[in-house]
N, C-alpha and C positions, 0 to 999 in steps of 0.2 A: 587680602580682601577682608575688610571688616564686615561683621554680620549685617550691619545696617545698609551696606552697599550691595547686598545681594538680591536677586530676583529668583523666584522658583519657576522653573519651566516644567509644564506637564505635557508629555507627548499626546497628540490629538486622540489616540486610541487608548490612552492610559497604560501604555506599555512600560514607561519609565518616567521618572522625575529627576531633576538635578538643579543645582544652584549655580548661578553665573553672575558676574558683575553687572550691576544695574545699568551701567552706561553702555553695555554691549548690545549688539543686535542679535535677535534669534530668528532664524530663517527656517520655514517649514516647506518641504518639497514632497511631491508624490503622496499627499495626504498623510504625511508623517513618517513615511518609510525612511526618509533621510532628513536630518535636521542639522543646522549649522549654527555656530556661536562664535562671535568675535567682535572686535572694536569696529565701529561704524566708519572710522576714518581710514582703515587699512583694508586693502583687498588682498594682501599677501600674508595675512595672519588669520588663522581661524581653526575651529575644531568642528569636524563633521562626524555624526553618528548615524549609522545605517542599521536597519533591522534585516538580518539575513533571512532568506526566504525558505525556512523550514522550521518545523516545530519539534521540540526536544524535551526530554526530562533532564534538567540541569544537573541533577545529582549523578545521572548515569553517563553523562557525556564528558565529564571533566577529563578523563583519560584520553579522550579523542580530541580535545581542544587544541593541543599543539599541531596535530595533523591538519585541522581546519584552518588554523592560523597560517601554516605553510602554504596551503592551497590559496588562501586569500592573498598571500604575499608573493605568489608565484611569479608575477610580472613586475614586481617592485624591488627596489634595493633596500634591504633591511638586514639588521644584524642584532646579535645579543638578545635573542628571544628568552624571556624569563617570566616568572610569576610576579605580578604586581601586588605587593602586600597592602597597598593603600586603597585598592578598590574593594568595596565591601562585599561584592559577589566574587565568584571565582573568575579571575581574569589574567591574561598574559599581555605583556608589553614588549615591543621591539623598537630599536632605534632606526631612524631613517638614515640611509647613507647616500641617497641621491644627491647629486651636485647642488649646492646652494640650499639644501633642505636639512633642517636640524630638529624636526619634530619627532613624533612617535606614532606607532600603530598600536591599537589595543584590540583584543577580542575578549568579550565578557559574556558569561552565561548566567542566567538566573531565571527561576520560574520555568517557563516553557519556551524561552527565546534565547537567541544568540545575537549579540550586537557587535558590529565592527566599527571602530573609530580611528580617525587619523587627524593629526594636528599639523597645520601648515605653519612653519616657523623658519625665518631666515637664519642661516647658520650663525651669522654674527650676533643674533639677538636671542640665542638659546637661553642664556641666563635670565633674561627678562621674561620671556613668555612661557617656557616649559614649566616652571613652577606653578603658574596660573592655571594652565590647562590640566596639570596633574591634580590640582585641587578641585577643579570642576569634575574631573573623572572620579575623584574620591567621593564626591557628593552624589554620584549616580545611584539611584534607587530603582531597581526593576520591580514593578508592582503587578506581578502576574501570579501570585500565590494561589488565588482561587482557580485560575485557569489551569494551573499545574495540577491542583488537587482533582479537578474534574477530569483531566487527561488520565491521571492514574486510575481513578475509579472506572472510567470507560475502558481503559486498556485491560485491567484486571477482570472486569466483567466479561469482556469480549473473549478473553483467553479461556475462561471457565466455560462459557457457552459453547465455544467451538470444540472443546474437549468432550463435553457431555452430549452435544447434539450436532455432530458433523454433517448430518443430512440437511440441516438448515442452511449451512454455509453462511453463517452470520458475517456481516461486515459493518464497519462504522460509517455512517453517512450523516454529515452535519452534526447534530446533537443527539442522535439516536442510533440504536443498533438494529439493523434489518436482517431478517432471514427470508427464506423462501415464502413463507406464508404468515409471518408474524413480525411485529415491530416491538422492540423493547425500549421503553422510555426510561431515562435515568434520573429525571428531576427529583422524584421522591427519595430515591437511594442517595443522591448527592446531598440533599438536605439532611438526611440522617447522618451521613459521614461528616458533614460540616459540624453537626452538633457534638460529635464524638470522634474526631479524626484518629485518635489513638486506637480505635476499634474498627478501622476501615476494612481490614482483611476479613474480620469476622462478619461484618455487615454485608460485604459483597458476596461472600460465600453463602450466607443465609438467603440473600436475595435470589441468587442463581438456583439454589435448591428449591425455593418456592416455585420458580418458573418451571423447573424440571418436573416437579410433581404434576403441574398442569399438563405438560407435554406427554408425560408417561401415561396419564389417564386416557389420552387419545390414541396412542400407538401401542403396538405390541400384542394386541388381542385378535388380530386378523386370523381367520381360519384359512386353510389351504384353498377351500372353495372360493373364499372371498378374494384371496390374493393372487391366484394363479393367472387370472386374465389381466392383471394389472402390473405384472413383473416385467421389467425391461432392463436391458444391459446398459451400463453407464461406464464410460471410459474415464479413468483417473490416472494421474502420474503416480509412480511408485512412492514418491515423497509424501503423498497425501496420507498414506497409512503409517501410523505411529503406534507401535505395540504398547506404549505407555499411556495412551489415551483411548477414548471410546472408539476411535477409528480402527484400533487394533482388532475389534471384534467383527468388523465387516467381512462378509464372504467375498473372496477375491479369486481371480484366475490369472495366472501369468499370460501375457499376450505378446506384444512385439516391442522391441526397443525398451523405452523406460515407461511403458504404459501397462496398466492393469485393467481387467474387466471386473467391475463390481455389478451388483444387481440391486434394483430399487423397486419399491411398490409406488407406482405413480397414480395419484388420485386427486383430481381437482387441483392440478399444478403443485401438489405437495409430493415430495419424494422422501421415502424412508428407506434407508439402505437395509438390505437383507443380511442377517447375521447367520453364523453357523448354528446358533441356538434356534433360529427360525426353521432352518432345514430339518433339524432334529425333531422339533415339536410337530412339524407338519407330516413327518413320516415319509419324506421324499428323499431324493439324492441330489447331489450337485449336478450330475449329468442331466437328470430330468429337468431340473430347474433351468439350466442353461438352454436346453432345447425349447422349453416353453417361452423363455425370454426372447429368444431369436424369432420364434413364430409370432409373438406379439409385436416385435419390432417390424417384421415384414408386413404386418397388417396396419401399421401407422401410415398416415398420409404424408406426402411430401408437400412443401410449401407450393402454393399456386404460382408464385413468382420467384424465380431464382436468378438474381442479377448476375451478370457476367460480361465478358467481352470476347470478341472474335477478331482475329487478324489473320489474313491469308498466310503471312510469313511466320507469325509467332504462335499460331494455334488458338485454342479456345480455353476460356476460364469460366467456371461456374461456381457460384457461392451459395451454399445452403446455410441460411441464417434464420433461426427460429427463436420463439420466445418460450419454448417448453423445456429449455435446458437439455435438450436431447439431440441437437443438430449434430454434434460430434459422434453420438452413438450410431448415427446412420451410416457411418463408415463400416459397421458390421452387418449392414443390410444384406441378406442373402442374394438379392438381385442387383447389387450395386453395379457390377461390371456390365450386365446386360442392359441396364437402364441408361448408362452413360457412355458406353463404348462407341455408340454411333457418332455423337458430336465430338468426342475426345480422342477416339482412336482405340485400337484393340489393347494398347498399353498406355496407361495414363497415370498421373500422380494425384495423391490426396494429402491434405494437411489438416490437422486438428489443433490449431493454436490454442483454442479455448473451448469451453463446453458448449457455447452457443454458435459455433461456426465450423462448417466443413467446407474446405476449399478443394475443388477438383479441377485439374488443369492438364493440358496436353503435354506429351513427352517431346517437347521442343526445347532446345538448349537455351534460347533467349527467354522463353516463357518460364522455364524452370528456375533460371537464375533470378529473374525478377520476382516471381511468386515466393520462392524460398526465402528471399530477404524480407518480403512483406509478412510472411508467416512468422518469422522470428521476431519482427517488431510487434506484431499482434500478440504473440506469446509473452514477450517481455513486458508488455503494457497491460495485460489482463489480470483482473483479480481472481479469475477462475481458469488459470492457465493449465494446459495439459502437456503439450510437447511442441518444440520447434522442429522436430524431425519429420521429414517427408516420408510417405509410404508409396511403394510402387504397386499399382493395381493391374493385374493381368487376368486372363481367362482362368488361370490355375489358382488364383487367390491373391492375397495381400502379403507383401514382404517389406521389411524395413529398407528404406532407401539410403542414399548417400548425398 
């Protein structure tokens, strides 16, 4: 291919560019998720490049690329998986072994994307077409450096925020970081990092420290008189507590299965976890604090509407779903059994797949099998998961189930 015979293709979303012979066709499908290149007069020869549907940090995924390639090729015939030294990004290539096919498969990562490519070549024409497609792949340029930098800035900022302010339960949404009662915008920080990328770690740390000073000015000064009527129990998985981060200072009590009881000051939809330091400065005890927290929980109202279902053969299901982040805490309600034993029976089950949901259901075999599966799915799909394990509720109390 002489330079004058080439065209430059720019993927519609500017994910990558490449050069291909000027007399070939370029085909765009699914708004650029899949693009093809090949001679107009042949429908049995071509190269297709697809964007894999997940975002990555290319530098961190190189070791996992062979596994991804094997997964992508699970239902194809391919052999001789190896590094392709001609691709400017990190990439692997494999040979097709399917009957009458003599092309290649590629998997390439750069910036924050992974690309999967395959060439369709008749076995008898390998020597003609494979060198051409290999040159096209060698010209491939992934143009996602700025997106990768933003991803790294966001990830590092989110990690530090979660360590220093676990009570906010920060998460990344679109182009910003959201906590319980605050939103962290990254545009100014990103511009600073763009100007001096070699100082990214320092700038991110300074940015989070400045935010932390603002938060500290608002919390940590409550008196016992101010706090006692606002303290509520909060259920968390044991994995939530990390002694090497700020969560390690949270006051906890062992409960059942893989769940701990924490305590939080709830004020205007803002939760701040109580620490052992708080208990000491208030001059109270863990036992008194727990007694007050349960009394406060007993005084909270239940949702006016609790959706559910009832079947004569399968029993009754009730879902407690709230927007106060305390639906799961109501499993500790002192009157739970009395309130729900009439519709559910003297023995029933409870699930807390995530912080915003409490599921109560009858002790019927079919119901339990069905709801247990749903609780596990809800747990696995939640950003604020607690446990997939069910709990048995009786007149004598709550016990871990099976």
